[in-house]
C-alpha positions as CSV (number, residue, x, y, z in Angstrom):
1,X,292.8,170.9,46.0
2,X,292.2,168.3,48.6
3,X,291.7,164.6,47.9
4,X,290.5,161.6,50.0
5,X,289.8,158.1,48.8
6,X,286.2,158.6,47.8
7,X,285.8,162.0,46.3
8,X,287.9,164.8,44.7
9,X,287.2,168.0,46.4
10,X,287.7,171.2,44.5
11,X,287.9,174.7,46.0
12,X,286.5,176.7,43.9
13,X,287.2,181.2,43.7
14,X,284.9,183.2,46.5
15,X,281.5,183.2,44.5
16,X,280.3,187.3,45.6
17,X,277.0,188.3,45.8
18,X,276.7,191.3,44.1
19,X,274.5,194.1,42.3
20,X,275.3,193.2,38.9
21,X,276.7,190.6,36.5
22,X,279.6,188.9,37.9
23,X,282.5,187.6,36.0
24,X,282.9,183.9,34.9
25,X,285.9,182.5,37.1
26,X,287.8,179.9,35.5
27,X,289.0,177.2,37.7
28,X,292.1,175.2,36.8
29,X,290.9,171.6,36.9
30,X,290.1,169.2,34.8
31,X,287.5,166.2,35.7
32,X,287.4,162.9,34.3
33,X,284.4,161.2,32.6
34,X,285.5,157.6,34.7
35,X,285.4,159.8,38.0
36,X,281.7,158.7,38.3
37,X,279.8,161.1,41.2
38,X,283.2,161.9,43.0
39,X,284.1,165.0,41.4
40,X,283.3,167.6,44.4
41,X,283.0,171.7,43.6
42,X,282.9,173.4,47.5
43,X,282.1,177.0,46.8
44,X,282.5,179.5,49.7
45,X,279.9,182.1,49.2
46,X,280.9,185.9,50.4
47,X,278.1,187.9,51.5
48,X,278.8,190.9,52.0
49,X,276.6,193.3,54.6
50,X,274.4,195.1,52.3
51,X,272.3,191.8,52.0
52,X,272.1,190.5,55.1
53,X,271.9,186.6,53.7
54,X,270.8,183.9,55.7
55,X,271.2,180.4,54.6
56,X,268.2,179.1,56.5
57,X,266.4,181.4,54.0
58,X,267.7,179.6,50.9
59,X,265.2,177.0,49.5
60,X,267.2,175.7,46.2
61,X,270.4,176.3,45.0
62,X,270.1,175.1,41.1
63,X,273.1,174.8,39.4
64,X,273.0,174.5,35.0
65,X,275.7,173.2,33.3
66,X,276.0,174.1,29.4
67,X,278.2,172.4,27.1
68,X,278.3,172.4,23.4
69,X,278.2,168.6,21.3
70,X,279.1,168.6,17.7
71,X,277.9,172.0,17.6
72,X,275.2,172.0,19.5
73,X,274.7,173.2,22.9
74,X,273.3,171.9,25.3
75,X,271.6,172.5,28.9
76,X,271.9,170.0,31.9
77,X,269.4,171.2,35.0
78,X,270.5,170.1,38.5
79,X,270.6,171.1,42.4
80,X,273.8,171.1,45.1
81,X,273.5,171.6,48.8
82,X,274.8,173.5,51.3
83,X,277.9,171.6,53.2
84,X,277.0,170.8,56.7
85,X,279.9,171.5,58.0
86,X,280.1,175.0,57.4
87,X,276.8,177.1,56.8
88,X,278.6,179.6,53.8
89,X,279.8,177.1,51.4
90,X,278.6,174.8,48.7
91,X,278.8,171.3,47.5
92,X,278.5,170.4,44.2
93,X,278.9,166.7,43.1
94,X,279.2,166.6,39.6
95,X,276.5,164.9,37.8
96,X,276.9,161.7,35.9
97,X,275.0,163.4,33.0
98,X,278.4,164.5,32.0
99,X,279.7,160.9,31.8
100,X,281.4,160.5,28.3
101,X,281.5,164.1,27.6
102,X,285.0,165.7,26.2
103,X,285.6,169.8,26.5
104,X,284.4,173.0,28.7
105,X,281.6,173.3,30.6
106,X,280.4,176.6,31.9
107,X,278.1,175.9,35.1
108,X,276.5,178.7,36.9
109,X,275.1,178.5,40.2
110,X,271.4,180.5,41.5
111,X,269.8,180.5,44.7
112,X,266.1,180.6,44.8
113,X,265.3,181.9,48.2
114,X,262.4,180.9,50.4
115,X,260.7,184.5,49.9
116,X,260.3,184.0,46.8
117,X,263.7,185.9,45.8
118,X,266.3,185.0,43.2
119,X,269.8,185.5,43.1
120,X,272.3,184.5,40.7
121,X,275.7,183.9,42.3
122,X,278.6,182.9,40.5
123,X,279.9,181.3,36.9
124,X,282.3,179.0,36.4
125,X,283.9,177.6,33.9
126,X,286.2,173.9,33.8
127,X,287.0,171.0,31.4
128,X,286.0,167.1,31.4
129,X,288.2,164.9,29.8
130,X,287.2,161.9,28.7
131,X,289.0,158.4,30.2
132,X,290.9,155.5,28.0
133,X,288.5,153.6,29.8
134,X,285.5,155.1,28.3
135,X,286.9,155.6,24.9
136,X,287.5,151.8,25.0
137,X,284.2,150.9,26.1
138,X,281.2,151.3,23.3
139,X,278.2,152.5,23.9
140,X,275.8,150.4,25.4
141,X,272.4,149.8,23.1
142,X,268.9,151.8,24.7
143,X,267.3,148.6,24.6
144,X,263.0,148.8,24.2
145,X,260.0,146.6,24.6
146,X,258.8,145.7,21.8
147,X,255.2,145.0,20.7
148,X,253.2,142.0,19.2
149,X,253.0,143.8,16.0
150,X,257.0,144.4,16.3
151,X,258.0,140.7,17.2
152,X,255.2,139.4,14.4
153,X,256.8,141.5,11.7
154,X,260.0,140.9,12.3
155,X,259.9,137.4,11.7
156,X,257.3,137.3,9.0
157,X,259.9,139.5,7.2
158,X,262.3,136.3,8.0
159,X,259.9,134.2,7.0
160,X,259.4,136.4,3.1
161,X,263.2,136.6,2.6
162,X,263.7,133.1,2.5
163,X,260.7,132.5,0.1
164,X,262.0,135.5,-1.6
165,X,265.1,133.0,-2.0
166,X,263.9,130.3,-3.3
167,X,262.3,132.6,-5.9
168,X,265.7,133.6,-6.5
169,X,267.1,130.0,-6.1
170,X,264.4,128.8,-8.8
171,X,264.3,131.0,-11.1
172,X,268.6,130.4,-11.8
173,X,267.8,126.8,-11.5
174,X,269.8,125.3,-15.0
175,X,269.8,121.6,-13.9
176,X,267.7,118.8,-14.4
177,X,264.5,118.2,-13.1
178,X,265.8,116.0,-10.2
179,X,268.9,118.9,-8.8
180,X,266.3,121.5,-9.5
181,X,263.8,119.4,-7.0
182,X,266.9,119.1,-4.4
183,X,267.6,122.8,-4.3
184,X,263.6,123.5,-4.0
185,X,263.9,120.9,-1.1
186,X,266.8,122.4,0.7
187,X,265.1,126.0,-0.2
188,X,261.7,124.8,2.1
189,X,263.0,123.3,5.2
190,X,264.7,126.9,5.7
191,X,261.2,128.2,5.1
192,X,260.0,125.4,7.5
193,X,263.0,125.8,10.0
194,X,261.2,130.0,10.2
195,X,257.8,129.5,10.2
196,X,258.9,127.2,13.3
197,X,260.2,129.8,14.6
198,X,257.3,131.5,14.4
199,X,255.4,128.6,16.3
200,X,258.3,128.6,19.6
201,X,257.8,132.5,19.7
202,X,254.3,131.5,21.8
203,X,253.5,134.5,20.7
204,X,249.4,134.0,21.2
205,X,247.8,131.2,21.8
206,X,244.1,130.5,20.5
207,X,243.2,130.5,24.6
208,X,244.6,133.4,24.8
209,X,242.8,135.0,21.7
210,X,239.6,134.3,23.0
211,X,240.5,135.5,26.3
212,X,240.8,138.7,24.3
213,X,237.9,138.9,22.1
214,X,235.9,137.7,25.0
215,X,236.0,140.6,27.0
216,X,238.7,140.0,29.5
217,X,239.6,143.2,31.7
218,X,243.0,144.5,32.8
219,X,243.4,146.1,36.1
220,X,246.4,148.3,36.3
221,X,247.1,149.5,40.0
222,X,249.5,152.1,40.1
223,X,250.2,155.6,42.2
224,X,251.5,159.1,40.3
225,X,254.5,160.3,43.6
226,X,257.8,162.7,43.4
227,X,260.5,159.6,43.7
228,X,263.9,161.0,41.9
229,X,261.8,164.4,41.6
230,X,264.6,166.6,40.0
231,X,263.2,170.2,40.8
232,X,262.8,172.2,37.1
233,X,263.0,169.3,34.9
234,X,260.4,167.0,33.7
235,X,262.4,164.6,32.3
236,X,262.9,162.3,35.2
237,X,260.1,162.8,36.6
238,X,256.6,164.4,35.2
239,X,254.4,165.8,38.4
240,X,255.3,169.3,40.5
241,X,254.7,170.2,43.3
242,X,254.6,174.2,44.1
243,X,254.0,176.3,47.4
244,X,252.2,179.6,47.2
245,X,250.2,181.8,50.1
246,X,247.0,183.6,49.7
247,X,243.9,185.0,51.4
248,X,241.7,182.1,49.3
249,X,242.8,179.2,48.2
250,X,244.3,179.6,44.8
251,X,243.7,178.6,41.2
252,X,246.1,175.6,40.1
253,X,247.1,178.0,37.3
254,X,247.9,180.8,39.6
255,X,250.2,178.6,41.7
256,X,254.1,179.2,40.4
257,X,257.0,178.7,42.8
258,X,257.6,175.0,42.3
259,X,259.6,173.8,45.6
260,X,263.2,172.2,45.6
261,X,264.8,168.9,45.0
262,X,265.7,168.7,48.6
263,X,262.2,169.5,49.6
264,X,260.6,167.0,47.2
265,X,262.8,164.1,48.4
266,X,261.5,165.1,51.4
267,X,257.4,165.0,50.2
268,X,258.4,161.9,48.5
269,X,258.1,158.7,50.7
270,X,256.9,158.0,54.3
271,X,259.9,158.4,56.3
272,X,259.6,161.1,58.6
273,X,261.6,163.6,56.6
274,X,258.9,166.5,57.1
275,X,259.1,169.6,54.8
276,X,257.7,171.9,56.3
277,X,256.9,175.5,54.2
278,X,255.5,178.8,56.3
279,X,253.9,182.0,55.8
280,X,253.5,185.1,58.8
281,X,252.3,187.0,56.6
282,X,248.9,188.2,57.9
283,X,245.3,186.6,56.5
284,X,247.5,184.9,54.0
285,X,247.5,180.6,54.2
286,X,250.5,178.7,53.0
287,X,249.2,176.1,50.6
288,X,250.5,173.5,48.6
289,X,249.0,172.5,45.4
290,X,250.8,169.5,43.7
291,X,250.3,168.9,39.6
292,X,250.1,164.9,38.5
293,X,251.0,164.9,35.4
294,X,248.3,161.4,34.7
295,X,248.8,161.4,30.9
296,X,252.4,161.5,31.3
297,X,252.8,159.0,34.1
298,X,250.5,156.4,31.9
299,X,252.8,156.7,29.2
300,X,255.8,156.9,31.1
301,X,254.2,152.9,32.8
302,X,252.2,151.7,29.7
303,X,253.6,152.8,26.8
304,X,251.9,152.3,23.6
305,X,248.1,152.1,25.3
306,X,246.9,155.1,23.9
307,X,248.4,155.0,20.3
308,X,246.5,151.4,20.5
309,X,242.9,153.0,21.6
310,X,243.6,155.3,18.9
311,X,244.8,158.3,21.2
312,X,247.1,160.0,19.8
313,X,246.2,164.1,20.7
314,X,246.3,165.2,24.4
315,X,242.9,165.6,23.5
316,X,241.8,162.1,22.5
317,X,244.7,161.4,25.2
318,X,242.4,163.1,28.4
319,X,239.3,161.2,26.7
320,X,240.9,158.2,26.4
321,X,242.3,158.6,30.3
322,X,238.9,160.0,32.4
323,X,237.8,156.5,30.8
324,X,240.6,154.0,31.5
325,X,240.4,155.7,35.6
326,X,236.6,156.5,35.9
327,X,236.3,156.4,40.0
328,X,239.6,155.4,40.9
329,X,241.4,158.4,41.7
330,X,242.4,158.7,45.0
331,X,244.7,161.5,46.4
332,X,246.4,160.7,49.4
333,X,248.3,162.9,52.2
334,X,250.5,162.2,55.6
335,X,250.7,165.6,57.0
336,X,249.8,168.3,59.5
337,X,249.5,172.3,59.7
338,X,248.9,175.3,61.8
339,X,247.4,178.9,61.6
340,X,246.8,181.4,64.5
341,X,243.7,180.3,64.1
342,X,241.7,177.1,62.6
343,X,238.6,177.8,59.8
344,X,236.4,175.9,61.8
345,X,235.1,178.3,65.0
346,X,235.5,176.7,68.6
347,X,238.3,174.4,66.9
348,X,242.5,174.5,67.6
349,X,244.5,176.7,65.7
350,X,246.5,172.9,64.7
351,X,244.6,172.4,61.0
352,X,245.2,171.4,56.9
353,X,242.9,170.4,54.5
354,X,242.4,168.2,51.4
355,X,240.9,168.9,48.5
356,X,241.3,168.1,44.9
357,X,240.5,170.1,41.9
358,X,237.5,169.5,39.4
359,X,235.9,172.9,38.5
360,X,236.7,174.2,41.5
361,X,237.9,172.8,44.5
362,X,236.2,169.6,46.4
363,X,236.9,167.8,49.3
364,X,237.6,168.4,53.2
365,X,239.8,166.1,54.1
366,X,241.1,167.6,57.6
367,X,243.8,166.8,60.0
368,X,243.2,169.1,63.6
369,X,245.8,167.5,65.9
370,X,249.7,169.1,65.7
371,X,250.7,165.2,64.7
372,X,251.3,164.0,61.0
373,X,247.9,161.9,59.6
374,X,246.6,160.7,56.3
375,X,243.9,162.1,54.8
376,X,242.7,160.6,51.5
377,X,239.7,161.2,48.6
378,X,238.6,157.7,47.7
379,X,236.6,157.3,44.4
380,X,237.1,160.6,42.4
381,X,235.9,160.2,38.8
382,X,237.8,160.4,35.9
383,X,236.3,164.3,35.3
384,X,239.2,165.4,37.6
385,X,242.1,165.0,35.2
386,X,242.0,168.7,33.5
387,X,242.2,169.8,29.9
388,X,245.6,169.6,30.5
389,X,245.8,165.9,31.1
390,X,246.9,166.8,35.1
391,X,245.6,166.4,38.2
392,X,245.6,168.9,40.7
393,X,245.1,168.1,44.7
394,X,245.6,171.1,47.0
395,X,246.8,171.4,51.4
396,X,246.2,174.2,52.9
397,X,246.3,176.0,56.7
398,X,244.9,178.1,58.6
399,X,246.3,181.7,57.8
400,X,248.9,183.7,59.8
401,X,247.9,186.6,61.7
402,X,251.0,188.2,61.3
403,X,252.5,186.4,64.5
404,X,251.6,183.1,64.6
405,X,252.4,181.7,61.0
406,X,250.6,179.4,58.6
407,X,252.2,176.0,58.4
408,X,252.1,172.7,55.8
409,X,254.3,170.1,56.9
410,X,254.9,167.1,54.9
411,X,255.9,163.8,54.9
412,X,254.3,162.0,52.1
413,X,251.9,162.5,48.9
414,X,250.7,160.8,46.2
415,X,247.9,160.5,43.5
416,X,246.8,156.5,43.5
417,X,244.5,155.6,40.5
418,X,243.8,152.3,38.6
419,X,244.0,151.9,35.0
420,X,241.1,149.3,33.4
421,X,240.1,148.3,30.2
422,X,239.4,145.1,28.2
423,X,241.7,143.9,25.9
424,X,238.7,144.1,23.0
425,X,238.5,147.9,23.3
426,X,242.0,148.2,21.6
427,X,240.3,147.2,18.5
428,X,237.3,150.2,18.8
429,X,237.2,151.9,15.2
430,X,239.0,155.3,15.0
431,X,236.7,156.4,13.6
432,X,234.2,156.5,16.2
433,X,236.8,157.1,18.3
434,X,237.4,160.7,16.3
435,X,233.4,161.5,16.1
436,X,233.5,161.2,20.0
437,X,236.2,163.2,20.4
438,X,234.8,166.1,18.2
439,X,231.3,165.7,20.8
440,X,233.5,166.3,23.8
441,X,236.0,168.9,22.2
442,X,233.1,171.0,20.9
443,X,230.6,170.8,24.5
444,X,234.4,171.6,26.5
445,X,234.3,175.2,23.7
446,X,231.1,175.7,24.8
447,X,231.5,175.5,28.6
448,X,235.0,177.7,28.5
């Protein structure tokens, strides 16, 4: 074990690729919970000749941490990286999500290869110890924004409590009328104070109410993207991206190979960090499908909105979302691509296409240069939201001929949309909404 001022590095025993099950290797090491983002495991990888594994073929290095807390087994998914200084060493900085945990940790390491193969590489065990400073600092409460109703109810409870105190105070009065009157005055002062607190909260004014019920529109412009996305997890970010190949453009449910966390990072922002994926299989074209979970995106950014509109089930939320974002959906991608020949006769083999899914793939935004360029598809209807609550966008290049690869290069891809509604919409009768949802569900079943 070697240390420096910034990272505690623990070199593990070799992780040997085997044909069968591997043994769990116990690390003679202790990781302290206060060591925030500094405990680093170095894993040397032994590659027998029978495998001929080139580290350039690795798409993603996945890490699965298993802990037992309060008798419940919990699993944490994360990713590791290849050490820049040594191509056959893997480095993993122990996630902060273990901070505060005390006990044994089982760590499994997997390799996802670019050809779709997966390797169960190694299993290690180490111990987490809670630092003294963590034991002294109380857990921070989770904060949330109270709704208007929550604020009014909590304040009204305080007033009710004071009124109850007033009633109880008067019921127990045995003094003369003067004493009883004095007691009443004191209690009423408390009630008046709480009534004033409600007024001072400035929860809503008469002019606000006038705006609400006169039909004032609310506009919220936002975008779904892959910032902070972790592969194989929808906790940090609900959206997903898949990279597959096929002779024809696949349907959304046929995309099944999710890209790695590093590739997500390269696709998240316009920063000249390019995610490149390709295939040399003849007659196959490389295609990348972005699955934007619009329902989850709206719920995360506007908590309580669907419930305020009477939508509680997924079907109801989809119906509502289609109305809220109608005509404002806009997929955007900064991409380039190439193949053995263009899909348009007589043009350059440099080409990448962008399409959005409806009942089939629609659109034809195309970049026919070898430079990254912006592709977009404006003013898409709310019907682009599928029954699962997602909007699907595909990027694909011309097919390979077995020699020249089919390549897609992505600098950034995201889905822009705008929510538009009137505050008075929040007061629609739930019975009317349920009737509308039932009709839509019946129509959708007939179409299927």
